[in-house]
C-alpha positions in Angstrom: -29.1 -6.6 13.2 -27.0 -5.6 16.1 -27.2 -2.2 17.8 -23.7 -1.5 16.4 -23.3 2.0 14.9 -20.1 2.6 12.9 -20.8 6.2 12.2 -20.4 7.3 15.8 -16.7 6.6 16.3 -14.2 9.5 17.0 -10.9 10.2 15.6 -8.0 9.5 18.0 -4.9 9.6 15.9 -3.0 12.7 14.6 -4.5 14.2 11.4 -1.1 15.0 10.0 -0.1 11.5 9.0 2.4 9.0 9.8 5.8 10.7 9.2 6.4 14.3 10.7 10.1 14.2 10.7 10.2 14.8 6.8 7.2 17.2 6.9 8.3 20.7 6.0 7.6 23.1 9.1 5.2 25.3 7.0 3.0 22.5 6.2 2.5 21.6 9.9 1.0 25.0 10.3 -2.0 23.9 8.3 -3.1 21.7 11.2 -4.6 23.8 13.9 -5.4 22.0 17.1 -9.1 22.7 16.7 -9.3 20.4 13.6 -8.6 17.4 15.8 -11.9 17.7 17.6 -14.1 18.2 14.5 -15.2 14.6 14.4 -16.5 12.6 11.4 -19.3 13.1 8.9 -21.3 10.6 6.8 -21.5 12.4 3.4 -24.3 10.2 2.3 -26.7 12.0 5.1 -26.9 15.6 4.2 -29.8 16.1 6.7 -27.4 17.3 9.4 -26.0 19.9 7.0 -29.4 21.2 6.3 -30.7 21.2 9.9 -31.0 25.2 9.9 -32.5 25.3 6.5 -36.2 26.2 5.6 -39.0 23.6 5.6 -38.8 22.7 2.0 -34.9 22.5 2.0 -35.3 20.0 4.9 -38.0 18.0 3.2 -36.0 17.8 -0.1 -32.6 17.8 1.6 -30.4 16.1 -1.1 -31.7 18.3 -3.8 -31.5 21.5 -1.8 -28.1 20.6 -0.7 -26.9 19.9 -4.3 -28.2 23.3 -5.6 -26.2 25.1 -2.9 -22.9 23.7 -4.0 -20.9 26.1 -6.3 -20.0 25.2 -9.9 -16.5 25.3 -11.1 -16.7 26.4 -14.6 -13.0 26.6 -15.7 -12.0 23.2 -17.0 -10.2 24.2 -20.3 -9.5 22.1 -23.3 -5.8 22.0 -23.6 -5.5 19.7 -26.5 -4.1 22.1 -29.0 -1.7 23.5 -26.3 -0.3 20.0 -25.7 0.0 19.2 -29.5 1.9 22.4 -30.4 4.2 22.2 -27.4 8.1 21.8 -28.0 8.0 18.4 -26.4 5.5 16.8 -28.6 6.7 18.5 -31.9 10.1 17.2 -31.1 8.6 13.7 -30.6 6.8 14.0 -33.9 9.9 14.9 -35.8 11.9 11.9 -34.2 9.0 9.5 -35.2 8.9 11.0 -38.5 12.6 10.7 -39.1 12.7 7.2 -37.7 9.6 5.6 -39.6 9.2 7.9 -42.5 11.4 5.9 -44.9 10.4 2.5 -43.4 6.7 2.6 -43.3 5.0 5.8 -44.0 6.7 7.1 -47.0 8.9 10.2 -47.5 8.9 13.6 -45.9 5.7 15.6 -45.4 3.4 12.7 -45.9 4.9 10.8 -43.1 4.8 13.7 -40.7 1.0 14.4 -41.7 0.1 10.8 -40.8 1.9 11.0 -37.5 0.1 14.3 -36.7 -3.2 12.7 -37.4 -2.3 9.8 -34.8 -1.5 12.6 -32.3 -4.9 13.9 -32.7 -6.5 10.5 -32.2 -4.2 10.0 -29.3 -5.2 13.0 -27.4 -8.7 12.6 -28.2 -8.8 9.2 -26.8 -6.7 10.2 -23.7 -8.3 13.7 -22.5 -10.9 14.3 -20.0 -14.0 16.5 -20.7 -15.0 17.6 -17.3 -18.4 19.2 -16.8 -19.4 20.9 -13.6 -23.0 20.5 -14.2 -22.5 16.7 -14.7 -20.4 16.5 -11.5 -23.2 18.1 -9.5 -25.9 15.9 -10.9 -23.7 12.7 -10.6 -22.8 13.8 -6.9 -26.7 14.2 -6.2 -27.3 10.9 -7.7 -24.5 9.1 -5.9 -25.5 10.5 -2.4 -28.9 8.6 -3.0 -27.6 5.6 -5.0 -24.6 4.8 -2.7 -26.9 4.7 0.2 -28.7 1.8 -1.2 -25.8 -0.5 -0.4 -23.4 1.4 1.9 -24.3 2.3 5.5 -22.0 5.4 5.3 -19.1 7.0 3.8 -17.2 8.4 6.6 -14.7 11.4 6.4 -12.9 13.4 9.1 -14.1 17.1 9.2 -10.8 18.2 10.4 -8.9 16.5 7.6 -11.2 18.0 4.9 -10.7 21.4 6.5 -7.0 21.0 6.0 -7.4 19.8 2.4 -9.7 22.9 1.7 -7.3 25.4 3.2 -4.5 23.7 1.0 -6.5 24.0 -2.1 -7.0 27.8 -1.5 -3.4 28.4 -1.7 -3.3 28.8 -5.4 -1.2 25.8 -6.3 -2.2 22.4 -7.8 -3.3 19.6 -5.6 -2.1 16.0 -6.4 -4.2 13.5 -4.7 -2.5 10.0 -4.3 -4.9 7.5 -2.9 -4.1 3.9 -2.3 -6.1 1.7 -4.7 -8.5 -0.8 -3.3 -11.7 -0.5 -5.5 -13.1 1.1 -8.7 -15.2 3.2 -6.3 -12.1 4.8 -5.4 -12.2 7.1 -8.5 -15.7 8.4 -7.5 -15.3 8.6 -3.9 -12.4 11.3 -4.0 -14.4 13.6 -6.4 -17.7 13.1 -4.4 -16.0 14.0 -1.2 -14.1 16.9 -2.6 -17.5 18.1 -4.2 -19.1 18.1 -0.6 -16.5 20.5 0.6 -16.5 22.8 -2.4 -13.2 21.9 -3.6 -12.6 21.6 -7.4 -12.5 18.1 -8.8 -9.3 16.8 -10.1 -8.3 15.2 -13.4 -8.1 11.5 -12.6 -5.6 9.2 -14.4 -7.5 5.8 -15.3 -6.1 2.8 -17.1 -7.3 2.2 -20.6 -9.0 -1.2 -19.2 -11.6 1.1 -17.9 -12.3 2.7 -21.3 -15.5 0.8 -21.6 -18.4 2.1 -23.8 -20.8 4.4 -22.0 -18.7 4.3 -18.7 -15.8 5.9 -20.5 -18.0 9.1 -21.4 -19.2 9.2 -17.8 -15.7 9.0 -16.3 -14.4 11.7 -18.8 -17.1 14.1 -17.6 -16.1 13.5 -14.0 -12.4 14.2 -14.8 -11.2 10.8 -15.9 -8.4 10.8 -18.6 -7.3 7.5 -19.9 -3.7 6.1 -20.4 -2.4 2.8 -21.6 -1.6 0.2 -19.0 1.4 -0.5 -21.1 2.9 2.7 -22.6 4.9 0.9 -25.2 3.0 -1.2 -27.6 6.0 -2.8 -29.3 8.2 -4.9 -27.1 11.6 -3.4 -26.6 10.8 -0.1 -28.3 9.7 3.0 -26.4 6.7 4.7 -27.8 8.2 8.2 -27.8 5.2 9.9 -29.2 2.6 8.6 -26.8 5.0 9.3 -23.7 5.5 12.8 -25.0 1.8 13.5 -25.3 1.0 12.0 -21.8 3.9 13.9 -20.2 2.9 17.1 -21.7 -0.8 16.7 -21.0 -0.1 16.2 -17.3 2.5 19.1 -17.3 0.1 21.4 -19.1 -2.7 20.7 -16.6 -0.5 21.4 -13.6 0.9 24.7 -15.5 -2.7 25.8 -15.7 -3.2 25.1 -11.9 -5.4 22.1 -12.4 -5.3 19.2 -9.8 -4.4 15.7 -10.5 -5.3 12.4 -9.1 -3.7 9.0 -9.8 -2.9 5.8 -8.0 0.8 5.7 -7.3 0.5 1.9 -6.7 -0.6 1.4 -10.3 -3.5 -1.2 -10.0 -5.7 -2.1 -7.2 -4.2 -4.2 -4.3 -5.3 -8.0 -4.6 -4.0 -8.8 -1.1 -5.3 -5.8 1.0 -1.7 -4.6 1.7 -0.5 -1.6 0.1 1.5 -2.2 -3.1 5.0 -1.1 -3.6 4.4 2.2 -5.5 5.5 2.9 -9.1 7.2 6.2 -9.9 6.0 6.7 -13.6 3.3 9.4 -13.3 4.8 10.9 -10.0 8.0 11.5 -12.0 6.1 13.7 -14.4 4.9 15.8 -11.4 8.4 16.0 -10.0 9.9 17.0 -13.3 7.2 19.7 -13.8 8.2 21.2 -10.5 11.9 21.1 -11.2 11.6 22.5 -14.6 9.4 25.4 -13.4 6.2 24.5 -15.0 4.6 25.1 -11.7 5.7 26.9 -8.6 4.7 24.2 -6.3 2.2 21.4 -5.7 0.5 20.0 -2.5 0.7 16.2 -2.3 -2.2 14.7 -0.5 -2.0 11.0 0.5 -5.5 9.4 0.6 -6.7 6.0 1.9 -9.8 3.9 1.9 -11.1 1.3 4.4 -13.9 -0.8 3.0 -15.8 -2.9 5.6 -16.6 -5.4 2.7 -14.9 -5.7 -0.6 -17.0 -4.3 -3.4 -15.1 -5.3 -6.4 -15.2 -9.1 -5.9 -12.7 -11.3 -4.3 -9.9 -12.0 -6.9 -10.2 -15.7 -6.4 -9.2 -16.4 -9.9 -6.0 -14.3 -9.8 -5.0 -15.7 -6.4 -5.4 -19.3 -7.7 -3.1 -18.4 -10.7 -5.7 -17.9 -13.4 -5.9 -15.1 -15.8 -7.8 -11.9 -14.8 -11.2 -11.5 -16.6 -11.0 -8.2 -18.8 -13.4 -5.5 -17.9 -16.4 -5.2 -20.4 -19.6 -3.2 -20.6 -21.9 -6.2 -19.6 -19.5 -7.2 -16.8 -19.7 -3.7 -15.5 -23.6 -3.8 -15.6 -23.7 -7.1 -13.9 -21.4 -5.8 -11.3 -23.7 -2.7 -10.7 -26.7 -5.0 -10.3 -24.9 -7.3 -8.0 -23.7 -4.5 -5.7 -27.1 -2.8 -5.7 -28.8 -5.8 -4.1 -26.1 -6.5 -1.4 -24.9 -4.7 1.8 -21.3 -3.5 2.0 -21.2 -1.9 5.3 -19.4 1.4 5.6 -16.5 3.1 4.0 -13.9 5.2 5.7 -11.8 7.7 3.7 -8.9 9.5 5.3 -7.1 12.4 3.7 -3.4 12.7 5.2 -1.7 16.1 5.8 -1.1 17.9 2.5 2.6 18.8 2.1 4.6 21.0 -0.3 6.3 19.1 -3.2 8.9 21.8 -3.6 9.8 21.7 0.2 9.9 18.0 0.2 12.4 18.1 -2.8 14.6 20.6 -0.9 14.4 18.6 2.2 15.4 15.4 0.3 18.6 17.1 -1.2 20.0 17.4 2.2 18.7 13.9 3.3 19.1 11.6 0.3 17.0 8.5 0.5 18.6 5.2 1.3 16.5 2.3 0.2 16.0 -1.1 2.1 17.5 -2.6 -1.2 18.1 -1.1 -4.6 15.3 -2.4 -6.7 16.0 -3.2 -10.3 14.4 -0.7 -12.6 11.7 -1.9 -14.8 13.1 -4.1 -17.7 16.5 -4.2 -16.1 18.5 -7.5 -15.9 21.4 -8.9 -14.2 24.9 -8.6 -15.9 24.6 -12.3 -17.1 21.1 -11.9 -18.5 21.8 -8.7 -20.1 24.7 -10.3 -22.1 22.3 -13.2 -23.0 19.6 -10.8 -24.1 22.1 -8.8 -26.2 23.3 -12.0 -28.0 19.7 -13.2 -28.7 18.7 -9.8 -30.2 21.9 -9.4 -32.2 22.7 -6.1 -30.5 25.5 -5.0 -28.1 24.4 -3.2 -24.9 26.7 -1.3 -22.8 26.4 -1.3 -19.0 23.4 1.0 -19.0 23.3 1.2 -15.1 26.9 2.5 -15.1 26.1 5.0 -17.7 23.3 6.6 -15.9 24.1 10.2 -14.9 24.3 11.0 -11.4 21.6 13.5 -11.8 19.1 11.1 -13.3 19.9 8.5 -10.5 19.3 11.3 -7.9 16.0 12.1 -9.5 14.9 8.3 -9.5 15.7 8.2 -5.7 13.9 11.4 -5.1 10.8 10.1 -6.9 11.0 6.8 -4.9 11.3 8.6 -1.8 8.3 10.6 -2.5 6.2 7.6 -3.7 7.3 5.6 -0.7 6.5 8.4 1.7 3.0 8.7 0.3 2.3 5.0 0.3 3.7 4.8 3.9 1.8 7.7 5.2 -1.5 6.5 3.7 -1.0 3.0 4.9 -0.2 4.1 8.4 -3.3 6.4 8.3 -5.6 3.6 7.4 -8.2 3.1 9.9 -9.1 -0.6 10.3 -12.9 -1.5 10.3 -14.6 -4.1 12.3 -14.1 -6.8 9.7 -10.5 -6.2 9.5 -9.9 -6.7 13.1 -12.1 -9.9 13.3 -10.4 -11.3 10.4 -6.9 -10.4 11.7 -7.5 -12.0 15.2 -9.0 -15.2 13.5 -5.9 -15.6 11.3 -3.2 -14.8 14.0 -4.5 -15.7 17.4 -7.3 -18.1 16.8 -6.9 -20.1 13.7 -8.7 -23.0 15.2 -11.7 -20.9 16.1 -12.6 -19.3 19.3 -15.5 -18.5 21.5 -17.2 -15.0 21.3 -16.4 -14.3 24.9 -12.6 -14.8 24.2 -12.9 -12.9 20.9 -14.6 -9.8 22.7 -11.4 -9.7 25.0 -9.2 -10.0 22.1 -10.7 -7.1 20.2 -10.6 -4.9 23.3 -6.8 -5.7 23.6 -6.3 -5.1 19.7 -7.9 -1.7 19.8 -5.8 -0.8 22.9 -2.6 -1.9 20.9 -3.6 0.2 17.8 -4.4 3.3 19.9 -1.1 3.0 21.6 0.5 3.3 18.2 -1.6 6.4 17.6 -3.8 4.7 15.0 -7.5 5.2 14.7 -10.2 2.4 14.3 -13.4 2.9 12.1 -16.0 1.6 14.6 -17.3 1.9 18.1 -19.9 0.3 20.2 -20.0 -2.9 22.4 -17.3 -5.5 21.1 -20.0 -8.2 21.0 -22.1 -6.2 18.6 -19.0 -5.2 16.6 -17.9 -9.0 16.2 -21.5 -10.1 15.3 -21.8 -7.2 12.8 -18.5 -8.0 11.2 -19.4 -11.9 10.9 -22.6 -10.9 9.2 -20.7 -8.8 6.7 -18.1 -11.5 6.2 -20.8 -14.2 5.8 -20.8 -17.9 6.9 -18.4 -18.8 4.0 -15.6 -16.9 5.6 -16.4 -17.1 9.2 -18.9 -19.8 10.5 -20.4 -19.8 13.8 -21.8 -22.5 16.2 -23.6 -22.3 19.5 -22.4 -24.7 22.3 -24.8 -25.2 25.0 -22.2 -26.5 27.5 -20.3 -23.3 27.4 -23.3 -21.1 26.7 -21.4 -19.3 24.2 -21.0 -18.8 20.4 -17.8 -20.1 18.7 -16.5 -18.5 15.5 -14.3 -20.5 13.0 -12.3 -19.0 10.1 -12.5 -20.8 6.9 -8.7 -21.7 6.1 -9.5 -23.6 2.9 -8.7 -22.4 -0.6 -9.7 -20.0 -2.1 -11.7 -18.5 0.8 -8.9 -18.0 3.0 -7.5 -15.4 0.4 -10.4 -13.1 1.0 -10.0 -13.4 4.8 -6.5 -12.6 4.5 -7.3 -9.4 2.4 -9.2 -8.1 5.3 -6.7 -9.2 7.9 -3.8 -7.5 5.9 -5.0 -4.0 6.7 -4.1 -4.6 10.3 -1.1 -6.6 9.6 0.9 -3.6 8.4 0.7 -2.0 11.7 2.5 -5.0 13.3 4.9 -5.8 10.5 8.2 -4.5 11.9 7.4 -5.7 15.5 6.7 -9.0 14.1 10.1 -9.1 12.3 11.9 -8.4 15.5 9.9 -11.0 17.4 11.0 -13.7 14.8 14.4 -12.4 15.1 14.2 -12.8 18.9 13.3 -16.6 18.5 16.0 -17.2 15.7 18.8 -15.3 17.6 17.9 -17.1 20.9 17.6 -20.4 19.1 14.1 -20.6 20.4 11.4 -22.8 18.7 8.0 -21.2 18.1 6.3 -24.4 18.2 7.9 -25.5 21.5 8.1 -22.3 23.4 8.2 -23.5 27.1 9.5 -21.8 30.2 13.1 -22.6 31.5 13.6 -25.4 28.8 15.6 -23.4 26.2 18.4 -20.9 25.8 17.0 -17.4 26.6 19.9 -15.2 26.0 20.3 -13.1 22.6 22.8 -10.7 21.6 21.5 -7.3 20.7 23.9 -7.1 17.7 22.7 -10.5 16.4 19.1 -9.6 17.0 19.2 -6.5 14.9 21.3 -8.2 12.2 18.6 -11.0 11.9 15.7 -8.7 12.0 17.1 -6.5 9.4 17.8 -9.4 7.1 14.1 -10.5 7.4 13.1 -7.1 6.5 15.4 -7.2 3.4 14.0 -10.6 2.2 10.4 -9.5 2.4 10.9 -5.9 1.3 8.4 -6.0 -1.4 5.6 -6.8 1.2 5.7 -3.7 3.3 7.4 -0.3 3.5 8.6 -0.7 7.0 9.7 2.9 7.7 9.2 6.3 6.0 12.2 7.6 3.7 13.4 9.8 6.7 14.4 6.8 8.7 16.4 3.6 8.2 15.2 0.2 9.2 18.1 -0.2 11.5 17.1 2.7 13.5 13.5 1.8 13.7 14.6 -1.9 14.8 16.7 -0.1 17.6 13.7 1.7 18.8 11.7 -1.5 18.7 14.2 -3.3 20.9 13.7 -0.5 23.4 10.0 -1.1 23.1 10.6 -4.8 23.8 12.5 -4.0 26.9 9.6 -1.6 28.0 7.2 -4.4 27.5 9.4 -6.8 29.3 9.6 -9.1 26.4 13.3 -8.7 26.6 15.3 -7.6 29.8 18.9 -6.5 30.3 19.2 -8.4 33.6 21.6 -11.3 33.3 21.2 -12.7 36.7 17.9 -13.9 37.3 18.7 -15.0 40.8 19.1 -11.1 41.7 15.8 -10.0 40.3 14.5 -9.1 43.7 17.4 -6.7 44.3 16.6 -4.7 41.1 14.4 -1.6 40.5 11.1 -2.2 39.2 11.3 -2.8 35.3 10.2 0.5 33.9 11.9 2.6 36.8 15.1 0.8 36.3 15.2 1.2 32.6 14.3 4.8 32.9 17.1 5.6 35.2 19.6 3.6 33.0 18.6 5.8 30.1 18.9 8.9 32.1 22.3 8.1 33.3 23.4 7.4 29.6 21.9 10.7 28.5 23.7 12.7 31.3 27.1 11.2 30.5 27.8 12.8 27.1 31.5 12.3 27.3 31.0 8.6 27.2 28.4 8.5 24.3 30.5 6.4 22.0 31.4 4.0 24.7 27.7 3.5 25.8 26.7 3.1 22.0 29.4 0.4 21.7 28.2 -1.2 24.8 24.5 -1.2 23.8 25.5 -2.7 20.5 27.2 -5.5 22.2 24.6 -5.9 24.9 23.3 -9.3 25.9 19.5 -9.5 26.5 17.4 -12.2 28.0 14.0 -13.4 26.5 11.5 -13.6 29.3 9.9 -16.9 28.1 9.2 -17.8 31.6 6.3 -15.3 31.4 3.1 -16.8 29.9 2.1 -13.3 28.5 5.5 -12.9 26.8 5.1 -16.3 25.2 1.6 -15.4 24.0 2.7 -12.3 22.4 5.7 -13.9 20.7 3.4 -16.6 19.3 1.0 -14.0 18.0 3.7 -11.7 16.4 5.3 -14.7 14.7 1.8 -15.4 12.8 1.7 -11.9 11.6 4.5 -12.3 9.1 4.3 -16.0 8.8 2.3 -16.2 5.6 4.7 -13.8 3.8 7.8 -15.6 5.0 6.2 -18.9 3.9 5.6 -17.6 0.4 9.2 -16.6 0.1 10.1 -20.0 1.5 8.2 -21.8 -1.3 9.8 -19.6 -4.1 13.3 -20.1 -2.7 13.0 -23.8 -2.4 11.4 -24.2 -5.8 14.2 -22.0 -7.4 16.8 -24.1 -5.7 15.5 -27.4 -6.7 13.6 -27.0 -10.0 15.2 -23.8 -11.6 18.1 -25.6 -13.1 17.8 -23.6 -16.5 16.0 -20.5 -17.5 12.3 -20.9 -18.5 9.4 -18.7 -19.3 8.4 -16.7 -16.3 4.6 -17.5 -16.7 5.4 -21.1 -16.6 7.6 -20.6 -13.7 5.0 -18.8 -11.7 2.3 -21.4 -12.6 4.5 -24.2 -11.5 5.5 -22.4 -8.1 1.7 -21.8 -7.6 0.9 -25.5 -8.1 3.6 -26.4 -5.8 2.4 -24.1 -3.0 -1.2 -25.3 -3.4 0.0 -28.9 -3.3 1.7 -28.1 0.0 -1.6 -26.9 1.4 -3.6 -29.9 0.1 -0.8 -32.1 1.7 -1.1 -30.4 5.0 2.6 -29.2 4.8 1.9 -25.5 4.8 1.7 -23.6 8.1 -0.4 -20.9 6.5 -2.7 -21.8 3.6 -3.0 -18.2 2.6 0.8 -18.3 1.7 0.0 -19.9 -1.6 -1.8 -16.8 -2.9 -0.3 -16.1 -6.4 0.1 -12.2 -5.6 2.3 -13.2 -2.5 4.4 -15.6 -4.6 5.0 -12.9 -7.2 6.0 -10.5 -4.6 8.6 -13.1 -3.4 10.0 -13.6 -7.0 10.3 -9.8 -7.2 12.1 -9.6 -4.0 14.7 -12.3 -5.2 15.1 -10.4 -8.5 15.7 -7.2 -6.6 18.4 -9.1 -4.6 20.0 -10.2 -7.9 19.6 -13.9 -7.1 16.9 -14.4 -9.9 17.1 -12.6 -13.2 14.6 -12.0 -15.8 14.7 -10.7 -19.4 12.5 -10.6 -22.4 13.2 -12.8 -25.3 10.9 -13.1 -28.4 7.9 -11.4 -26.5 8.3 -13.9 -23.7 9.7 -13.0 -20.2 12.4 -15.4 -19.2 13.7 -16.2 -15.6 16.5 -18.0 -14.3 18.8 -18.4 -11.3 21.7 -15.9 -11.4 24.9 -17.3 -12.6 27.0 -15.1 -10.2 29.2 -17.4 -8.0 27.3 -16.5 -4.7 23.8 -16.5 -5.9 22.8 -20.0 -5.1 24.8 -19.8 -1.8 22.8 -16.6 -0.9 19.4 -18.2 -1.8 20.4 -21.4 0.3 21.2 -19.1 3.2 17.8 -17.3 2.8 16.0 -20.6 2.5 17.6 -21.7 5.8 16.7 -18.5 7.6 13.1 -18.9 6.4 12.7 -22.5 7.4 14.1 -21.6 10.8 11.8 -18.7 11.1 8.8 -21.1 10.5 10.0 -24.1 12.5 
């Protein structure tokens, strides 16, 4: 084993999180300068916390440490409060009136049966937290997790912020990114270590497994349906009312909540576009005065090695295997006899929900696109669905009140802000950096000496963006450690005597490349916007990524055209990444990125290359130009217009610029190719509507066939989750439509006059980006 020690790294990025602009001023005060210097802690090793204790306490450190942690005894059973609330009673009456004469009989008998079903529902849903059980479990996990994890790292300064916020007397709402089933446990375990009361954790009913469900309830888990409505096309008003009231009552009583705003675990390593269902309950509770305020806490996880398996089946288009008791037992034994490296958990700056709402009122959220609400359809498909069901649907989207639309945008802004912040706070681990470099710069393999330089370079790039990394040590040791964790199946190695060096090769074959891509994607998000602009530079300048030679091609690009193409690329793949926080627009971020490209000398404002010797040095010249513009306040509008119409030059004569552009193109290449496959298949094969499941299966087969025939630039682009994301993007853009017919989701190409033309335009754009 190399001498690499991941537990000794230091925090280099701000503790606040990713977006300070939309953070209320009062919340910034929680972060004192001293918190930045507190370092990290491995919560699986409590010996450092017991260093000043007595001899017996040091000898039995885990037990003594657990006994010193306080018990939080107040976890009330709120079942009857929920069932007797006006919201639930109204839902009972509505259900009774609707179903009484049809199914359950008349009057009182129908209502009694519905009330009994309410008791069953709340019993299956509610948590039964035990402080004693949390303490016993935390003591056990501190020992058990150390059997297959080197460490679980948390930043002391971050936890001090969370603890200070938890003492303000308002509920805490923890919103982690969802990467593993271990996420549920780790947040509660870490909070226990810092004497913070455990939250109630929303879990899907797929985890309602015998034995394990009782353990999860005792740790704070409450179970909700993955699909709230059991009957297609009919809302389960009663279940929704009980769930809504249960969460609201917990918040009203000052209890903390935890749920995964993404919905399910990511299958790609990228953050999933968030869902606003449970978050809307929290926002509504605040707006209705059920609680005075709440602190929102984004949380993120970095696993050096994936614990939950590799999602090969799902990425190859096969059905997910349902969780079961014996499956869970087998998984525990599999994990117990393996090594999974370290886990890094980051808690971003807690912020006030009420202040976020007030700030949002004055700064409404403008989405990249206006995603269709779940179950919505295009006008054509809505009419068709109405005819099939024998009912008449009004234009529901036009009937939405302005207030409900504002609330929907508020919830989306909050969800996007949380996921963006968590995503930007994620600290890449050694395995992530190695996988990322092998899938971008070195797809054909590279020597250890070269990869060492690349790791140095990538760490500097991340630090320049104020991002942290979850490791330290000699780069050679880091790489070998990462290769050991990834295994020879994903990254093989071979010694070459003639070069006296080790060469590493990524496995680009299906399905193994999907796992390698999973690790890589935790770094990809930090370069996504820059990649979009780099691709736009090539497209706007008519430059070929596969034939990027000095002096042989057109090098001038219009700033206006450059921004237009980059923004269009971000629009097409908007379901892959949240490029900017809600307080910023993509256009503004791209403007800043163009300036960064000029500072890095990828682009230049000089038009006469023959006069380069007469110009200032690059950075000094640009600094003086910007200073002159800032001083001339009277000509602000003129200078803005001039900048917008400015002609820039691509410095393709420089080898370092060509190398960086080639690297950046490969960052978004797989996502663009997934959208290309969907667009091409939809234009040529989706001649009439068909079941969405069949459509996705056929698209997946087409994508994998391209890989087998050597036509695909990136084999990972055939991953089913990427293809589904592309389909969703085109649905949001109203190019594809979907609706439910006889319990089957149908999909088709929109019959609007410009849908096919628009799709053909995007197809041409994507083909040009990859050519």
